[in-house]
N, C-alpha and C positions, 0 to 999 in steps of 0.2 A: 505494499500500500503505500502511493506516495505522500510523501512528509508535505504538511500546506507549507507556502512562503509565505513570509511574512507580507504583507498586502503593503502598498505605499499609500497606504491613508492618514487620514487627521491625528494631529498628535494631539496627546489628552489636553494638555493646555489650550489648544486651540478651539476644541471642544467648548472648555470653560469659558472663553473669552468671547465666543459666540453669546454663550449665556448672558454675561456681563452687558453684551452690545445688545443684546434684547431687551434688557432690562433699562439702561440705557435710556433709549430710544421710547421705550412703554412711558419711562418717566416722562422724558421732555415730551413726548403727544398727551399725558395725562398735565402738564404744566399750563399746555396753549389751551388745550379743551379748557380747563378752569376759567382761565382769562379768557376766551372767548363766552363763558356763561355767564361769566362776572359784566364784561361789555354788554352782553345782551340783554342783559338782569336791568343793567344801567339805562340806557338807551330807551328803554321801554317802558322808564319809570318803577318797575318792580322792583327797583332797590333806589334807595337816594343814595347819591354823594354823600362822602364825609364830612363836606362843610354848608350842607344843606340848613341845619339848623343858623347854624350863622350867617347864610345871605336874609332867611326867611327875618331874624332880629332887625338885621339895617335895615330893612324896609318898614320894620313895623316901628321902629321906637321912636318917630315924632309923634305917630297915632298915643304909645304908651303914652308919653312925655306930657301931651299935652291933652290930653283926653282928661273930666273932671274926675273920672272914679275908673279904677284898673280893673278890668274884668277879662274872665278865660277868655273869653271869643278875643280879647286881643291880642292875644297869646301866641304864636304859632305853634305850627305843628313838634314835635318831639322836645318843645322844651318847657322846663317845671319853672315857677317861680314864687314873690315872695316879697310881700307888701310892707315897710317898715315907716316909721313916721322917724322924723329928723334926730329923737332921741331914744330911737332902737327900739321901740316896742313892734312889735310885731301884729298889723295889721290884718292881714289876708293873703292869699294865695296856697298851692298847691303842693308846697314843699311840709313834710314833717316840721315839728318844732327843732330835733335836734339837724337836721340837714337847712333849716333856717337861721340858725343861731350860728353852723360852719359858715351860713355861705355873706350873714354880717360880720362874720371876724374875718372873713378873706376881702371884705369889703373895705374893713377899716385898715388891712394891712396893706389895700391896693393891692391885692393878688387876683391877679384874674386868670390863673389855674391853680384848679388842685390836684391831687393827686390823680387823676383820670375824667375829674370833669373843669368843665370853663366855667367863667362865669360872666358877665353885663351889666354893668351899673348904668342906671338912667333914673336924671336925678327930674324930681317933679316939684310941683310947688310949694310944697310943704312934706312929702315923702319923697323916698327913695325904692324903686323898682329895681330887685336884683332877679337877676334870668340865670338860669341856670342849662348847659346845654352840654353835648358828648361832640368829639370831631370824630364821629362812625361814621361810617355804611349803614343805613338802617332800611328795613322794609317801609312800604308805602302801606303795605295793609297791616291793622292793626290787629287781624289775628294771624297775621303769621308774625308778628313780633312779638304777639303771645306764646305763641308754642313752638318755633324755631329760635337758636342761639342765633347772634346776628350775622349777617353775613359773612365778614372776616373770618369767624370763630368758623361759619360752617363750610369757608373754601380750606379750613386746614384739617378741618374733619373729613373733608370729601376727600382734601390729596393724602392723607394719613391711609384712608381706609384704601386707595384708591392704591398707594404704592404695597400695601400687604397684599391686596388683593392680585397685583402684577405678579409680586415675589413668589406668593404660593403658586400661581399656576404658569408659572416659566419653570418655577423648579418641580410642578408635578411633570409637566411636558418632557422635560429636560431629564427627570430622573426616569421614566419610563423607557427615553430613548436609550439613556444607558444601559439600563436594563436589560433591553433588548437587546444591545452590544452585546451586553455579557451575560447573553442565555447559551450562548454558544459553550463557551468557557466552564460556566456553571454543569452546566450538561455532562461536560467532558470528565469532568470533577466528578462527578457522580455514577458516571457507569463506571470508571477508574475505582472508587470503594465498592462498587456493585459486582469488579472482576468482570466487566461487559467490557474487552477490548476491542472488539470487531464496531469500530466507528471513524468517522475524521469529522473535522473540526472547521466549519464555512468561516471565511473570511468576514471580519466587523467592521470592519472601516477603520478601527482607531491602532494605530499603528505597535504602541504599548500593548494594548490587549493580543493583536496578533504573535508578538514576538512572543507573551507567555503562552497561548496557544500553541505555536508550532513548539515550544520546551513541553508541552504536552504528549504532543504529538510524538514528538521525538522519544519522550520518556514511555508511551505507549506503546512504540514500536519495541523498544529495549524492551521493558515486562511481558511484552506479546511474545517476543522470540526467546526469555529465560523464560518463561511459563512452558512453553512449547517444547525445549529442551527438556525441560523438568519432566513434564508429562510423559514425554516419551522414552526417557531413562525410568523412569517410576512403569509406566507399560514393560518395559522390556525386563524390568526385574520381575513385573509378577509373575509374565509370561514364563522365566527362568523358574522362578519357582514353584511355578504350576506343574512345568515342566518334570522338574525334577522330582517333585512328589509323586507324579504319575509314574517315573520312571522306577522310583524305588516301589513300588507296591506288589512288581513283580518276584523281584530278588525278598523282598519279604514274604511273601505267600510260598514260594517255595522253600523258603527258612523256616516259616512255620509250620509248615506242613511236612515237610521232613524229624522237625520236632516232635509234632505229634505222634508219627509214626514211630522213632523210638523210643517214644513213652510205651508201648504196646511190646520192646523188645527186651528180654532178658537183661538188664542190669543193679550194678551193685551201689550202695546208698549214694559213694559219691559221683558217678556217672546221673546218678537219677538229679541229684544234687545239682549236678552243670546244667543238664537237659532243662530243668524247671528256669533256671537262671536264661535258658536261652529264649524260651518259649514265652516267659513273663516278658522281656524285654521287648522281644518281637511283638509282640501283643500291645504295648506301652510307643512303639514306633508308629505301628500302624495308626494308632489312634491321634497319633502328632503328625503322619502325612494326612490323617483325612481332616484334621481340624486346617493346613496349610492349605488344600485344595480347596476347603469352605471361604476359607479368607482371600484364597485367591478370586474364588466366584464374585464374593461382596466388593472386593476392588474395584473389579471390571464392569461394575454397577450395569449387570446383566436386567435385564426392564425384563419384570416378572408381574403377572396380572393380582390385583386383589381382586377378592370376591365375598360376596357377604356367605358368612359361614354361620353354622347352627351354633350357640355358643355350648350348651348341653352336650353335644355329640363330642365338640371341640375340646370342653372338661372332660369327657370321659376317657379320651385318647390318652391326655396330661397324667388324668389319675393312673390309672394304670400301668402306664411308665412308670409313674413317683413311685408307685407300690413295689414296681420290680427292681428299681436302683436300688431299694432298700431294704428288699429281701437279706443281703448278706452282711448286712447291721443288724436284724432283727429292729429295724427303726419303726416306730411307732407313725403312723401316716394319716394328718387329720388333713380335709377340705369342705375349707367352709364357704359357702355360697350366700351372697347377701342382695336377692333380688337382683341378679345380671340382666342384661339385656336376653333378649332373642336371640337375633344377631349381630356379628360383629364383623366388619371391612378391612377384610387381614388378606394377605397373600399364607394361606394356611399354612404351607410347608416350612415358612422361612421362618414365622412366626413360632409353631412349633417348635421347631430349634431351637429359639431363642427360651422358650420356655424352659426346656429341657436342660440347657446348659445352665439355666440359673438353679434350678433344682438340683441337676448332679452336684454342683459345686458348693451347696447346703449340704446334701447330702452326704458328699465328702469331707464334709468339716465337724459331722455330727457324731461323738462317740458311739459307741454300740448301746442296742437299747435306749437311744436315743429318740429324739421327736422330730419331725417335721411336719410343718402345720402350713396351706396354701390357701389363702383366703381370696376370694374374688367377688368384686363390690364394685354399683356404678352409680356416678351421682352426676350433674351437669353435662349431659353428652359425654362423657369420659369414663374406660373402664378399667380397674385397676385390680391387678395380681399380685399378691405382696406375700412373698418365701420368706419364712422365718424357721429356723434353727435352734437347739438347744447345746449347739457349742460355743465355744469360749470368745463369738465375738470378732468383730474386723477392727483391728488396730487402728492406730490413729494413721499409720501411714495406708495401709489398706484402703483406709476412707477415700483416700486422697489418690490412689494411683490402682486402683484392683479394676477397672478397668482398661487399664492401657496392655498395648500386645505386649506379648512374654513377663506380663509379670506375675512371678511365682509366689507371691504374698511373704507375710511375717512369718519368721518361723516357727512362732507360737501357733500359728493357725494352717499351716504348709502342711500338707500330709505326703508329698513330696511325689505324688503319681499323675499329676497334671502339671500342661504347659504352660499355662498363664494365657489364653486365648478364650476360655468359657465365656466370661462376662463379656471381653471386647468385643467379641463374636455378634454375643445379646445384643449390647447396645448398638452397636450397627445397625442391629436388623430393626430396633427398635425405633430408630432414631429415622431411619426410612416409611415406619408408619408414623411422622409422625410426632411421635410421644418420645416420653423419658423413662432413664432407669438410673432411679435411685439408690443407694448404699447408707446403709442406717445400721444400726445396732438396736436388738429388742429392747425397751427399757424392763417391760417386765418377766422375760426369761433370760435377757444377761448375753442372748446368741445372736449372730447374724439377720440382717432383714434386709433385704431387696426388694424393690416396689416395681413393678412398672405400668405406666400410665401412657394408654393410646386414646385416640378419637374412636367413639362407637364407630361413625360412619363417618368416611373422608368422600363416599361416593359424588 
């Protein structure tokens, strides 16, 4: 598969500069729009100019100064007023007493400007009229003045909202665009994590991302080549083991047959002893050879069909074999069934082998006249097979390593006549059924406990 070459695409910093450029252009357009709206509002008198009140005061000054009485209709719009006597007594006006006193104090100090407001003083014959106004644009409509912030503040608020909206919109757009360009890279990493190395990475158009993609592509090819070599090596090793195991069967059969024939001949005690050694160890080698052949078949992942099997029929076969295995040591065999399902979905031959391997392991480590128990129970769409024995139990080391290949076990539990394959093969079969095999010690009896859990139905 060809290596993806880095495309001569956009630099990453150029991608982000585009974002800043669009943000700047958007901000400028927003400012122009707000200025245009403000000019339109001023030209149509929706908004009055900032000096509107000051202009109106100039045109009304003579009338206020010369009239016999100052009335509210003489006061220009957007202007508040207070009328004082020459001695400073408040006579009329719409200013509160507090604001009126501030206005009088400003007049005495000849201050025409306060903190935010402005004052205009009009001398009358025996009175002084003080007008208060603001240099701010205002709405002509009283309702708008009541419910809306002043136009100047409204422009600021609209600008802030517009900038936030612009930044958010551009961030979402460019974020999606960047995520889209990074998707191929993310997808490649996920496939490598899932050990799927059959893929190619399409160029993203961003140079730095494509450089990383190219490195990942090279790593993928290296991993693919390495795993292929490893698989081929492992496959060859399995085939060699399988071939050797099959080749051993013929000479072992001959040796065992001749040893059995020799038992029928006249032999002295020493010859019988040696002949028994040959026969016993030949049988052990045959067992070990069978385990190697079974292991090789499992490792080659031979496709086997699972079917619906009647639980009671399957358990009867297992129980018979369990009794047969226990005869030599005169063990008590107990089988407990707690509402097992009618059918289970298994590869019957393979799962039977797993069960027998676990039971044989329990029998092997149970002393004579001991007890082996098989409990079957189901709950929540799974079925459990629990095998317990009355032996000395698993050691801490056994609990960690008993399912490993060729593990012979702790000396305190090892009977010396197994090859460390039974539980390993059983676990492999159980895992192929989507289940688990757990090793523990029986707290009540002190012996070993192995629990197999599989789904009742995977169809």
